[in-house]
C-alpha positions in Angstrom: 13.5 -11.2 -21.1 11.2 -11.9 -24.0 12.9 -13.5 -27.0 13.1 -11.7 -30.3 11.4 -13.2 -33.3 13.3 -13.8 -36.5 11.8 -14.5 -39.9 13.3 -17.5 -41.8 15.0 -17.0 -45.2 12.6 -17.5 -48.2 13.3 -20.6 -50.3 14.6 -20.0 -53.9 11.8 -19.9 -56.5 11.7 -21.2 -60.1 11.6 -18.3 -62.6 8.4 -19.8 -64.2 6.5 -19.8 -60.9 5.0 -16.7 -59.3 6.5 -15.7 -56.0 4.3 -16.5 -53.1 3.2 -13.8 -50.7 5.6 -13.4 -47.8 4.4 -15.2 -44.6 4.4 -13.4 -41.3 7.3 -14.1 -39.1 6.4 -16.7 -36.5 6.6 -15.6 -32.9 9.0 -17.5 -30.7 7.7 -19.3 -27.7 7.0 -17.0 -24.8 7.0 -13.8 -26.9 4.1 -11.4 -26.4 2.9 -8.1 -27.9 4.2 -5.4 -25.7 1.9 -2.5 -24.8 2.8 1.0 -26.2 1.5 2.8 -23.1 0.9 2.1 -19.4 -0.8 -1.3 -19.0 -1.0 -4.1 -16.6 0.0 -6.4 -19.5 3.6 -5.3 -18.8 3.5 -7.7 -15.9 3.5 -10.6 -18.4 6.8 -9.8 -19.9 8.9 -7.6 -17.6 11.1 -10.0 -15.7 13.7 -7.6 -14.3 13.5 -6.4 -10.7 10.8 -3.7 -10.3 11.4 -0.3 -8.8 9.0 2.4 -7.7 9.8 4.5 -10.7 9.3 1.6 -13.2 5.9 0.9 -11.7 4.9 4.5 -12.0 6.2 4.7 -15.6 4.9 1.3 -16.9 1.7 0.6 -14.9 -1.5 2.6 -15.3 -3.0 4.7 -12.5 -5.9 2.9 -10.9 -8.7 3.4 -8.4 -8.9 -0.3 -8.1 -6.4 -2.6 -6.4 -3.3 -1.3 -4.6 -0.1 -1.8 -6.7 3.0 -1.6 -4.5 6.6 -2.4 -5.0 8.7 -4.2 -2.4 12.2 -5.6 -2.8 12.0 -5.7 -6.6 8.5 -7.4 -6.7 5.1 -5.9 -7.6 2.5 -6.6 -5.0 -1.2 -6.3 -6.1 -3.8 -6.2 -3.4 -7.6 -6.1 -4.1 -9.9 -3.8 -2.2 -10.5 -4.9 1.4 -14.0 -5.6 2.9 -16.6 -3.0 3.7 -15.7 -2.7 7.4 -12.1 -1.8 6.3 -13.2 0.8 3.9 -15.7 2.3 6.3 -13.1 2.6 9.0 -10.5 4.0 6.7 -12.8 6.7 5.3 -14.2 7.8 8.6 -10.8 7.9 10.4 -9.2 9.8 7.5 -11.9 12.4 7.6 -11.7 13.0 11.3 -7.9 12.9 11.4 -7.6 15.3 8.5 -9.4 18.0 10.5 -7.1 17.6 13.5 -3.9 17.4 11.4 -4.7 20.6 9.4 -4.8 22.6 12.7 -1.1 21.6 13.2 -0.2 22.4 9.5 0.0 18.8 8.6 -1.6 17.2 5.5 -3.5 13.9 5.4 -4.1 11.7 2.4 -5.7 8.3 2.0 -3.9 5.6 0.0 -1.2 7.9 -1.4 2.0 6.9 -3.2 5.0 6.9 -0.8 8.5 6.3 -2.2 11.1 4.7 -0.1 14.3 4.1 -2.1 13.2 1.6 -4.9 10.1 0.7 -3.0 6.6 2.0 -3.5 4.2 1.9 -0.5 0.5 2.9 -0.5 -0.5 3.1 3.2 -4.1 3.5 4.2 -3.4 6.7 6.0 -0.6 9.2 5.1 0.1 12.3 7.1 2.8 14.6 5.6 4.7 17.7 6.7 4.2 19.2 3.3 1.2 19.4 1.0 1.0 16.9 -1.9 -1.1 19.0 -4.2 0.0 18.6 -7.9 2.2 15.5 -7.1 1.9 11.8 -7.8 4.3 10.6 -5.2 6.0 11.8 -2.0 9.3 10.7 -0.5 8.9 8.9 2.8 11.1 11.5 4.4 8.1 13.8 4.5 5.8 11.3 6.3 5.1 12.2 9.9 2.6 9.3 10.4 1.7 6.3 8.3 -1.3 4.2 9.2 -2.7 0.8 8.3 -6.2 -0.7 8.8 -5.4 -4.4 9.3 -6.9 -6.7 6.6 -7.7 -10.3 7.6 -6.0 -11.6 4.5 -2.8 -9.5 5.0 -2.5 -9.5 8.8 1.2 -10.2 8.9 1.9 -7.4 6.4 -0.1 -4.8 8.3 0.9 -5.9 11.8 4.6 -6.8 11.3 6.0 -6.2 7.8 4.8 -2.7 7.0 5.6 -1.1 10.4 9.0 -2.7 10.3 9.7 -1.1 6.9 8.3 2.3 8.0 10.5 2.2 11.1 13.6 1.4 9.0 12.8 4.5 6.8 12.5 6.7 9.9 8.8 7.5 9.9 8.2 9.0 13.4 4.7 7.6 14.1 2.7 4.5 13.1 -1.0 4.1 13.6 -2.8 0.7 13.4 -6.5 0.1 13.3 -7.6 -3.5 14.0 -11.2 -4.6 13.3 -10.8 -8.3 14.3 -14.0 -9.8 15.5 -15.6 -6.5 14.5 -14.4 -5.0 17.8 -12.3 -2.0 16.6 -9.0 -1.1 18.4 -6.6 1.7 17.6 -3.0 1.8 18.6 -0.4 4.6 18.1 3.3 3.8 18.1 6.3 6.2 18.2 9.7 5.5 16.8 12.4 5.1 19.4 15.8 3.5 18.8 14.8 2.2 15.4 11.6 0.5 16.7 8.0 1.4 17.3 7.0 1.7 20.9 3.3 1.9 21.9 2.2 5.2 23.3 -1.6 5.1 23.2 -4.2 2.4 22.6 -7.9 1.8 23.1 -10.7 -0.7 22.2 -14.3 -0.1 21.3 -16.3 1.4 24.1 -13.3 3.4 25.5 -11.6 6.6 24.2 -8.5 6.6 22.2 -6.4 9.7 23.0 -3.2 10.8 21.3 -1.1 13.9 22.0 1.5 13.6 19.2 2.0 14.4 16.4 -1.3 16.3 17.1 -4.1 16.0 19.6 -6.9 13.6 18.6 -9.5 11.4 20.3 -12.2 9.0 19.2 -14.1 5.9 20.5 -12.9 3.2 18.1 -16.5 1.8 18.0 -17.4 4.8 15.9 -15.3 3.5 13.0 -17.8 0.8 12.1 -20.5 3.4 11.5 -22.9 1.2 13.5 -23.3 -0.3 16.9 -20.5 -2.9 17.3 -21.7 -6.3 18.3 -21.0 -7.4 21.9 -17.8 -9.4 21.9 -14.8 -9.8 24.0 -12.2 -7.4 22.8 -8.5 -8.2 22.8 -6.1 -6.1 24.9 -5.9 -2.6 23.2 -3.1 -2.6 20.6 -2.8 -6.3 20.1 0.5 -7.3 18.5 3.5 -5.0 18.7 4.6 -3.8 15.2 7.5 -5.9 14.0 7.0 -8.5 16.7 4.3 -10.7 18.3 4.2 -9.4 21.8 1.2 -7.8 23.6 0.7 -4.1 24.0 -0.3 -2.7 27.4 -3.0 -0.1 27.2 
């Protein structure tokens, strides 16, 4: 916690001398001016465990980096590369049309609350509309998806799906752009873990039947002709582990 500042007692003055102007109270080491409204400056002095609600109350809304809360810590992630953004936007647009036909609602990078944690998945599909809301409880999530970022590979491949599975999210979708050869894999929750149910690499067709019907050639997510390269087996690592996924 920031230390409080105390002003020293003024020294007694001779009646023949004018009283000096009071000096401002010195700040104690480590003390800082605290913001009066939402500000990232709060990260400099708040040293208690963070919760999703604290982050929403004290930190400003932003279209910049992702600000998530996990296990009492704030995690700030800058925007990913252009391939990541292109794939996320294109996939969200196409998935949204398919989801609405089944009365499901899709949002990109929306606030999802899970207990004291705050997640911002790349793809969020809900069983209720989020209009007029800032957050949604994870219990309304039908599918959460992540586009794997090179700098956060462990988070997107292992950590996040493990956390989503623990919260009971029925489906997890992963898009991997490694070597600029896109792959898409869909996983369904079974016995507390995600099991692969559909996967495809660039040049083939990804087809899913649940939670709604949708198909795409993963190569289309780059918005250009993907370079010729040897693709990994569709699906890559299994969420929460490091095994291979069979297509």
